[in-house]
N, CA, C and O of each residue as an XYZ file, in Angstrom:
656
protein
N      -4.836     -4.496    -21.670
C      -4.398     -4.964    -23.532
C      -5.688     -5.986    -23.432
O      -6.267     -6.458    -22.454
N      -5.865     -6.109    -24.643
C      -7.443     -7.625    -24.573
C      -6.514     -8.802    -24.444
O      -5.475     -8.920    -25.094
N      -7.004     -9.741    -23.481
C      -6.544    -11.038    -22.973
C      -7.244    -11.830    -23.554
O      -7.354    -12.990    -23.157
N      -8.053    -11.230    -24.934
C      -8.108    -12.569    -26.182
C      -7.208    -12.712    -26.828
O      -7.174    -13.904    -27.134
N      -6.491    -12.247    -27.206
C      -5.193    -11.948    -28.132
C      -4.578    -12.606    -27.996
O      -4.154    -13.307    -28.914
N      -4.169    -12.728    -26.623
C      -2.877    -13.277    -26.285
C      -3.170    -14.558    -25.059
O      -2.618    -14.705    -23.969
N      -4.463    -15.548    -25.843
C      -4.632    -16.944    -24.932
C      -3.381    -17.239    -23.944
O      -2.316    -16.766    -24.341
N      -3.349    -17.873    -22.848
C      -2.844    -18.593    -21.932
C      -2.661    -19.825    -22.569
O      -3.492    -20.236    -23.379
N      -1.549    -20.519    -22.251
C      -0.678    -21.933    -22.468
C      -1.237    -22.453    -21.017
O      -1.541    -23.633    -20.846
N      -1.316    -21.728    -20.267
C      -1.118    -22.774    -18.799
C      -2.503    -22.043    -18.004
O      -2.887    -20.896    -18.230
N      -2.987    -22.775    -17.259
C      -4.404    -22.674    -16.394
C      -3.816    -21.329    -15.732
O      -2.589    -21.294    -15.644
N      -4.719    -19.937    -15.136
C      -4.298    -19.195    -14.828
C      -3.526    -19.406    -13.671
O      -2.447    -18.816    -13.623
N      -3.951    -20.341    -12.448
C      -3.305    -19.965    -11.368
C      -1.900    -20.604    -11.571
O      -0.986    -20.388    -10.775
N      -1.771    -21.355    -12.607
C      -0.548    -21.760    -12.659
C       0.608    -20.614    -13.250
O       1.824    -20.667    -13.070
N      -0.116    -19.629    -13.964
C       0.232    -18.535    -14.993
C       0.774    -17.833    -13.742
O       1.974    -17.560    -13.753
N       0.166    -17.560    -12.845
C       0.218    -16.589    -11.392
C       1.455    -17.017    -10.544
O       2.363    -16.315    -10.099
N       1.209    -18.576    -10.424
C       2.747    -19.089     -9.712
C       3.905    -19.169    -10.299
O       4.951    -18.942     -9.690
N       3.860    -19.502    -11.557
C       5.166    -18.957    -12.718
C       5.795    -17.515    -12.522
O       6.965    -17.151    -12.406
N       4.443    -16.741    -12.529
C       5.489    -15.164    -12.473
C       5.867    -14.547    -11.210
O       6.637    -13.591    -11.128
N       5.174    -15.254    -10.007
C       5.705    -14.781     -9.044
C       6.801    -15.651     -8.540
O       7.432    -15.256     -7.559
N       7.114    -16.829     -9.113
C       8.341    -17.593     -9.098
C       9.344    -16.627     -9.859
O       9.994    -15.811     -9.206
N       9.456    -16.705    -11.055
C      10.044    -15.874    -12.186
C      10.742    -14.546    -11.500
O      11.958    -14.353    -11.489
N       9.731    -13.648    -10.918
C      10.079    -12.268    -10.525
C      10.739    -12.758     -9.358
O      11.956    -12.575     -9.332
N      10.191    -13.366     -8.342
C      11.243    -13.819     -7.092
C      12.711    -13.708     -6.971
O      13.540    -13.026     -6.369
N      12.650    -14.858     -7.965
C      14.051    -15.685     -8.335
C      14.973    -14.056     -9.136
O      15.990    -13.593     -8.620
N      14.595    -13.707     -9.873
C      15.448    -12.306    -10.819
C      15.332    -11.422     -9.471
O      16.461    -10.947     -9.341
N      14.849    -11.148     -8.831
C      14.797    -10.181     -7.770
C      16.168    -10.770     -6.577
O      17.175    -10.223     -6.126
N      15.720    -11.751     -6.457
C      16.900    -12.274     -5.569
C      18.247    -12.482     -5.814
O      19.112    -12.117     -5.018
N      18.530    -13.141     -7.045
C      19.854    -13.293     -7.996
C      20.221    -12.204     -8.403
O      21.435    -12.014     -8.480
N      19.298    -11.152     -8.788
C      20.007     -9.881     -9.734
C      19.875     -8.619     -8.887
O      20.844     -8.198     -8.255
N      18.523     -7.927     -8.864
C      18.126     -7.069     -8.524
C      18.477     -6.678     -7.052
O      18.872     -5.523     -6.893
N      18.376     -7.575     -5.835
C      18.382     -7.119     -4.634
C      20.063     -6.978     -4.499
O      20.496     -5.992     -3.902
N      21.109     -8.080     -5.122
C      22.556     -7.571     -4.796
C      22.829     -6.304     -5.653
O      23.746     -5.578     -5.270
N      22.292     -6.033     -6.519
C      22.238     -4.515     -7.185
C      21.791     -3.219     -6.465
O      22.236     -2.099     -6.717
N      20.860     -3.516     -5.541
C      19.933     -2.923     -5.037
C      21.068     -2.321     -3.654
O      21.347     -1.144     -3.424
N      21.436     -3.249     -3.084
C      21.987     -3.386     -1.612
C      23.895     -2.493     -2.408
O      24.562     -1.577     -1.926
N      24.042     -3.000     -3.195
C      25.322     -2.831     -3.867
C      25.422     -1.071     -4.084
O      26.465     -0.435     -3.932
N      24.103     -0.481     -4.467
C      23.910      0.526     -4.925
C      24.371      1.421     -3.881
O      25.370      2.132     -3.772
N      22.832      1.064     -2.751
C      22.665      1.885     -1.297
C      24.393      1.638     -0.563
O      24.980      2.560      0.003
N      24.976      0.258     -0.724
C      26.188      0.456      0.525
C      27.599      1.036     -0.462
O      28.669      1.338      0.066
N      27.370      1.107     -1.827
C      28.647      1.530     -2.532
C      28.720      3.178     -3.089
O      29.736      3.858     -3.230
N      27.007      3.647     -3.406
C      27.349      4.689     -3.785
C      26.274      5.898     -2.551
O      26.771      6.971     -2.207
N      24.976      5.513     -2.096
C      24.091      6.585     -1.373
C      25.166      6.802      0.140
O      25.823      7.813      0.386
N      25.096      5.634      0.930
C      25.798      5.724      1.899
C      27.185      6.216      1.731
O      27.538      6.905      2.688
N      28.119      6.064      0.764
C      29.292      7.151      0.843
C      28.936      8.320      0.747
O      29.516      9.081      1.522
N      27.963      8.902     -0.120
C      27.606     10.331     -1.037
C      26.991     10.971      0.916
O      27.314     11.998      1.513
N      26.259     10.073      1.263
C      25.493     10.724      2.730
C      26.829     10.908      3.803
O      27.157     11.971      4.330
N      27.410      9.767      3.953
C      28.538     10.241      5.185
C      29.765     11.366      4.541
O      30.609     11.856      5.292
N      29.727     11.602      3.420
C      30.682     12.617      2.936
C      30.369     13.890      3.526
O      30.900     14.495      4.457
N      29.253     14.204      2.676
C      27.899     15.433      3.462
C      27.506     15.612      4.939
O      27.378     16.718      5.465
N      27.320     14.393      5.589
C      26.878     14.886      7.153
C      28.739     14.384      8.067
O      28.879     14.662      9.258
N      29.615     13.861      7.475
C      30.948     13.830      8.388
C      30.809     12.269      8.691
O      29.850     11.552      8.405
N      32.081     11.885      9.386
C      32.140     11.197      9.756
C      31.791     10.654     10.892
O      31.597      9.478     11.201
N      31.704     12.106     11.770
C      31.478     11.550     13.324
C      29.645     11.828     13.345
O      29.192     11.863     14.489
N      28.805     11.982     12.425
C      27.500     12.476     12.503
C      26.530     10.979     13.018
O      26.445      9.926     12.386
N      26.096     11.204     13.906
C      24.846     10.476     14.391
C      23.477     10.758     13.948
O      22.467     10.806     14.651
N      23.590     10.948     12.620
C      22.007     11.634     12.450
C      21.218     10.832     11.429
O      20.020     10.915     11.156
N      22.478      9.760     10.751
C      22.084      9.308      9.601
C      22.262      7.318     10.146
O      23.275      6.760     10.566
N      21.063      6.799      9.942
C      21.050      5.172     10.150
C      21.352      4.780      8.988
O      20.823      5.499      8.140
N      22.015      3.895      8.531
C      22.268      2.813      7.482
C      21.723      1.641      7.331
O      21.769      1.094      8.432
N      21.246      0.979      6.586
C      20.644     -0.194      6.168
C      21.204     -0.941      5.301
O      22.328     -0.590      4.942
N      20.688     -2.034      4.772
C      21.164     -2.456      3.454
C      20.483     -1.864      2.363
O      21.132     -1.650      1.339
N      19.089     -1.516      2.419
C      18.461     -0.989      1.291
C      17.474      0.115      1.801
O      16.316      0.338      1.450
N      18.290      0.765      2.762
C      17.240      1.833      3.586
C      18.353      2.880      4.208
O      19.437      2.550      4.688
N      17.766      4.398      4.072
C      18.667      5.383      4.872
C      17.836      5.790      5.374
O      16.745      5.873      4.808
N      18.062      6.264      6.824
C      17.355      6.947      7.639
C      18.179      8.338      8.098
O      19.385      8.288      8.340
N      17.331      9.712      8.204
C      18.162     10.377      8.868
C      17.279     11.305      9.584
O      16.258     11.815      9.122
N      17.928     11.528     11.134
C      17.208     11.966     12.138
C      18.195     13.489     12.424
O      19.231     13.294     13.060
N      17.953     14.729     12.053
C      18.359     15.506     12.696
C      18.309     16.033     13.883
O      17.149     16.161     14.273
N      19.070     16.374     14.583
C      18.692     17.177     16.311
C      17.431     17.985     16.047
O      17.304     18.812     15.144
N      16.579     17.668     16.886
C      15.560     18.005     17.695
C      14.252     17.604     16.673
O      13.232     18.269     16.491
N      14.635     16.260     16.053
C      13.266     15.373     15.714
C      13.063     14.078     16.059
O      13.964     13.256     15.891
N      11.586     13.651     16.703
C      11.663     12.778     17.643
C      11.807     11.468     16.721
O      12.211     10.383     17.139
N      11.370     11.771     15.254
C      11.125     10.835     14.204
C      12.210     10.711     13.393
O      13.009     11.628     13.587
N      12.570      9.887     12.511
C      13.766     10.006     11.911
C      12.977      9.757     10.545
O      11.990      9.041     10.714
N      13.206     10.232      9.068
C      12.760     10.570      7.719
C      13.572     10.012      7.050
O      14.620     10.643      6.920
N      13.494      8.637      6.340
C      14.763      8.298      5.134
C      13.462      7.580      4.194
O      12.244      7.668      4.349
N      14.190      6.922      3.279
C      13.548      5.974      2.066
C      14.718      5.063      1.807
O      15.857      5.041      2.275
N      14.054      4.273      0.865
C      14.119      3.123      0.814
C      14.796      3.272     -0.592
O      14.808      4.308     -1.257
N      15.396      1.985     -0.962
C      16.031      1.461     -2.752
C      14.572      1.251     -3.507
O      13.698      0.554     -2.990
N      14.407      1.859     -4.659
C      13.024      0.912     -5.105
C      13.421     -0.041     -5.689
O      14.443     -0.648     -5.371
N      12.407     -0.439     -6.992
C      12.581     -1.787     -7.069
C      12.909     -3.152     -6.127
O      13.765     -4.029     -6.244
N      11.982     -2.958     -5.273
C      11.946     -4.227     -4.261
C      10.842     -4.599     -4.463
O      10.078     -4.357     -5.398
N      10.644     -5.669     -2.902
C       9.608     -6.267     -3.078
C       8.083     -5.249     -3.734
O       7.263     -5.534     -4.606
N       8.225     -4.023     -2.851
C       6.606     -3.366     -3.279
C       6.318     -3.318     -5.025
O       5.298     -3.060     -5.664
N       7.878     -3.735     -5.501
C       7.809     -3.315     -6.911
C       7.671     -4.487     -7.593
O       7.303     -4.465     -8.767
N       7.975     -5.758     -6.886
C       8.292     -7.169     -7.602
C       6.533     -7.419     -7.430
O       5.933     -7.096     -8.454
N       5.871     -7.804     -6.594
C       5.214     -8.413     -6.615
C       3.751     -7.443     -7.026
O       2.733     -8.020     -6.644
N       3.545     -6.417     -7.560
C       2.128     -6.155     -8.144
C       2.794     -6.527     -9.742
O       2.123     -7.088    -10.608
N       4.036     -6.155     -9.907
C       4.580     -6.133    -11.133
C       4.364     -7.744    -11.867
O       3.974     -7.839    -13.030
N       4.733     -9.191    -10.856
C       4.501    -10.116    -11.281
C       2.643    -10.359    -11.633
O       2.253    -10.842    -12.696
N       2.031    -10.070    -10.903
C       0.576     -9.927    -10.983
C      -0.392     -9.193    -12.751
O      -1.377     -9.417    -13.453
N       1.026     -8.088    -12.622
C       0.563     -7.495    -14.214
C       0.986     -7.995    -15.193
O       0.539     -7.796    -16.323
N       2.098     -8.867    -14.848
C       2.627     -9.573    -16.376
C       1.367    -10.841    -16.696
O       0.605    -10.922    -17.659
N       1.493    -11.707    -15.549
C       0.067    -12.515    -15.426
C      -1.076    -11.915    -16.267
O      -1.403    -12.387    -17.356
N      -1.626    -10.912    -15.730
C      -2.440    -10.648    -16.458
C      -2.482     -9.313    -18.174
O      -3.414     -8.863    -18.841
N      -1.115     -9.163    -18.236
C      -0.944     -8.825    -19.375
C      -1.277     -7.215    -19.898
O      -1.492     -6.709    -21.000
N      -1.173     -6.522    -18.007
C      -1.414     -5.225    -18.223
C      -0.314     -4.350    -18.430
O       0.217     -3.849    -17.439
N       0.131     -4.076    -19.632
C       1.251     -3.289    -20.281
C       1.092     -2.138    -19.480
O       1.715     -2.182    -18.420
N       0.324     -0.957    -19.727
C       0.108      0.114    -18.775
C       0.406      0.357    -17.500
O       0.876      1.442    -17.156
N       0.124     -0.803    -16.502
C       0.218     -0.911    -15.337
C       1.846     -1.009    -15.075
O       2.416     -0.378    -14.184
N       2.463     -1.855    -15.948
C       4.210     -1.971    -15.684
C       4.803     -1.240    -15.854
O       5.935     -1.211    -15.372
N       4.213     -0.089    -16.795
C       4.879      1.101    -17.656
C       4.868      2.279    -16.175
O       5.877      2.779    -15.678
N       3.340      2.511    -15.688
C       3.623      2.861    -14.832
C       4.272      2.688    -13.322
O       4.877      3.432    -12.549
N       3.845      1.366    -13.308
C       4.577      1.219    -11.973
C       6.173      1.205    -12.203
O       6.673      1.387    -11.094
N       6.942      1.100    -12.946
C       8.131      1.337    -13.686
C       8.590      2.575    -13.496
O       9.464      2.845    -12.672
N       8.053      3.373    -14.216
C       7.889      5.325    -14.454
C       7.984      5.318    -12.291
O       8.978      4.925    -11.682
N       7.558      5.493    -12.066
C       7.218      5.339    -10.343
C       8.348      5.267     -9.594
O       8.875      6.192     -8.975
N       8.875      3.591     -9.709
C       9.901      3.717     -9.287
C      11.404      4.256     -9.730
O      12.402      4.094     -9.028
N      11.398      4.796    -10.767
C      12.321      5.390    -11.672
C      12.582      6.546    -10.774
O      13.587      6.758    -10.096
N      10.918      7.640    -10.949
C      11.048      8.437     -9.530
C      11.654      8.575     -8.417
O      12.454      9.411     -7.997
N      11.039      7.384     -7.857
C      11.767      6.994     -6.479
C      13.114      7.066     -5.946
O      13.511      7.420     -4.836
N      14.046      6.445     -7.500
C      15.394      6.184     -7.359
C      15.846      7.360     -7.375
O      16.972      7.493     -6.894
N      15.284      8.363     -7.814
C      15.633     10.423     -7.856
C      15.433     11.240     -6.929
O      16.200     12.100     -6.495
N      14.300     10.957     -6.583
C      13.619     11.870     -5.868
C      14.134     11.776     -4.477
O      15.127     12.378     -4.069
N      13.450     11.044     -3.838
C      13.924     10.714     -2.440
C      15.083     10.597     -1.995
O      15.066     10.857     -0.792
N      16.602     10.203     -2.533
C      17.688     10.462     -2.143
C      17.977     11.983     -2.225
O      18.712     12.602     -1.456
N      17.385     12.418     -3.127
C      17.304     14.355     -3.207
C      17.351     14.670     -2.129
O      18.283     14.996     -1.394
N      15.584     14.514     -1.909
C      14.997     15.037     -0.949
C      15.879     15.068      0.739
O      15.973     15.854      1.682
N      16.370     13.766      0.389
C      17.335     13.473      1.817
C      18.885     13.869      2.031
O      19.654     13.584      2.949
N      19.033     14.482      1.080
C      20.279     15.251      1.308
C      20.040     16.759      1.251
O      20.936     17.584      1.434
N      18.866     17.037      1.005
C      18.591     18.320      1.323
C      17.848     18.526      2.656
O      17.429     19.649      2.934
N      17.670     17.496      3.481
C      16.731     16.924      4.700
C      18.194     16.783      5.759
O      17.982     16.893      6.967
N      19.227     16.612      5.426
C      20.568     16.557      6.148
C      21.107     17.792      6.142
O      21.566     18.284      7.172
N      21.105     18.540      4.758
C      21.369     20.204      4.826
C      20.391     20.967      5.559
O      20.342     22.173      5.322
N      19.531     20.428      6.487
C      18.826     21.238      7.509
C      17.803     22.098      6.952
O      17.510     23.246      7.289
N      17.043     20.978      5.567
C      16.177     22.131      4.523
C      14.832     20.969      5.208
O      14.705     19.821      4.781
N      13.929     21.576      6.326
C      12.838     21.286      7.024
C      11.525     20.534      5.960
O      10.896     19.583      6.426
N      11.275     20.933      4.863
C      10.294     20.776      4.239
C      10.659     19.566      3.578
O       9.845     18.674      3.343
N      12.126     19.506      3.210
C      12.312     18.099      2.530
C      12.369     16.766      3.344
O      12.580     15.663      2.841
N      12.102     17.078      4.984
C      11.802     16.013      5.593
C      10.468     15.472      5.884
O      10.152     14.348      6.275
N       9.707     16.563      5.597
C       8.001     16.817      5.132
C       7.853     15.819      4.161
O       7.290     14.744      4.372
N       8.393     16.193      3.013
C       8.350     15.463      1.592
C       8.624     14.098      1.801
O       7.801     13.219      1.544
N       9.846     13.867      2.298
C       9.869     12.339      2.592
C       8.876     11.709      3.107
O       8.311     10.892      2.380
N       8.290     11.939      4.756
C       7.629     11.400      5.367
C       6.040     11.190      4.409
O       5.365     10.161      4.384
N       5.727     12.560      3.646
C       4.647     12.134      2.329
C       5.328     11.150      1.698
O       4.758     10.069      1.843
N       6.318     11.089      1.055
C       6.595     10.186     -0.012
C       6.242      8.612      1.125
O       5.397      7.854      0.648
N       6.797      8.225      2.381
C       6.673      7.029      2.967
C       4.993      6.651      2.445
O       4.484      5.727      1.810
N       4.567      7.712      2.996
C       2.812      7.569      3.576
C       2.157      7.052      1.716
O       1.248      6.232      1.590
N       2.830      7.713      0.518
C       2.250      7.747     -0.617
C       2.607      6.397     -1.135
O       1.655      5.789     -1.626
N       3.583      5.878     -1.139
C       4.604      4.908     -1.295
C       3.580      3.325     -1.152
O       3.226      2.475     -1.969
N       3.389      3.506      0.233
C       2.511      2.263      0.695
C       1.262      2.399      0.054
O       0.828      1.418     -0.550
N       0.413      3.756      0.088
C      -0.753      3.918     -0.848
C      -0.840      3.292     -2.454
O      -1.680      2.550     -2.963
N       0.219      3.830     -2.939
C       0.293      3.351     -4.478
C       0.774      1.930     -4.237
O       0.761      1.596     -5.421
N       1.152      0.936     -3.656
C       1.465     -0.539     -3.400
C       0.495     -0.963     -3.276
O       0.204     -1.897     -4.022
N      -0.564     -0.467     -2.209
C      -1.378     -1.187     -2.138
C      -2.951     -1.383     -3.338
O      -3.719     -2.306     -3.609
N      -2.760      0.378     -3.854
C      -3.615      0.050     -5.066
C      -3.082     -0.673     -6.104
O      -3.904     -1.348     -6.724
N      -1.969     -0.725     -6.462
C      -0.978     -1.539     -7.968
C      -1.685     -3.059     -7.346
O      -2.339     -3.619     -8.226
N      -1.671     -3.714     -6.180
C      -1.627     -4.875     -5.599
C      -3.325     -5.047     -6.059
O      -3.829     -5.861     -6.833
N      -3.884     -4.081     -5.356
C      -5.402     -4.213     -5.763
C      -5.925     -4.405     -6.915
O      -6.833     -5.204     -7.142
N      -5.181     -3.412     -8.024
C      -5.355     -3.422     -9.607
C      -5.189     -5.085     -9.816
O      -6.158     -5.805    -10.055
N      -3.884     -5.554     -9.695
C      -3.143     -6.625     -9.779
C      -4.233     -8.053     -9.700
O      -4.494     -8.956    -10.495
N      -4.715     -7.687     -8.218
C      -5.477     -8.999     -8.058
C      -6.771     -8.651     -8.318
O      -7.483     -9.654     -8.353
N      -7.448     -7.484     -8.542
C      -8.543     -7.678     -9.183
C      -8.551     -8.044    -11.111
O      -9.367     -8.622    -11.829
N      -7.511     -7.520    -11.329
C      -7.432     -8.157    -12.596
C      -7.096     -9.814    -12.670
O      -7.285    -10.323    -13.775
N      -6.737    -10.473    -11.863
C      -6.429    -12.214    -11.993
C      -7.971    -12.788    -11.844
O      -8.538    -13.719    -12.416
N      -8.476    -11.721    -10.702
C     -10.176    -12.387    -10.132
C     -10.891    -12.277    -11.410
O     -11.817    -13.087    -11.459
N     -10.738    -11.307    -12.809
C     -11.399    -10.967    -13.264
C     -11.110    -12.062    -14.660
O     -11.916    -12.763    -15.273
N      -9.725    -11.885    -14.840
C      -9.660    -13.311    -15.806
C     -10.176    -14.701    -15.682
O     -10.664    -15.454    -16.525
N      -9.856    -14.901    -13.931
C     -10.451    -16.468    -13.590
C     -12.196    -16.619    -13.773
O     -12.785    -17.622    -14.177
N     -12.806    -15.315    -13.350
C     -14.047    -15.329    -13.586
C     -14.352    -15.606    -15.224
O     -15.413    -16.204    -15.405
N     -13.574    -15.260    -16.482
C     -13.901    -15.505    -17.652
C     -13.554    -16.802    -17.840
O     -14.073    -17.472    -18.732
N     -12.901    -17.146    -17.249
C     -12.303    -18.960    -17.183
C     -11.147    -18.943    -18.243
O     -11.151    -19.835    -19.092
N     -10.107    -17.947    -18.257
C      -9.064    -18.329    -18.808
C      -8.121    -19.384    -18.264
O      -7.109    -19.691    -18.893
């Protein structure tokens, strides 16, 4: 979006700070409890019912599920999306009013809400390629976060240089 159409009322550093604070509060007060409830109330019971109560192949955390079947040295897993890796770039995109980046980031995290849990269920059922895709997802997830963070920071620097 053209930032000249949307003149800021406040200096850019204050806008960045306010955006970070607002997104942090929204996450801490509303989103984090929902993520934890989704994981502990929906996903963990689904995984327990499919693996059996005596299974030691699944490790549950508040916002993450790790699966380590017999014969694997390292576990494969996934985190519940819309965590800090979503809110930090989102706050920067909101500050620079990059609507396209907000939409792409949101759709990517919606994708993460569906595909990795399905891959986790497949991996639990001994579908080995699902474990490979889970591992690849973790790598791509971090790369996507770093790219989004870079784009957000670049936008902030460009806005600062323009004197906004």
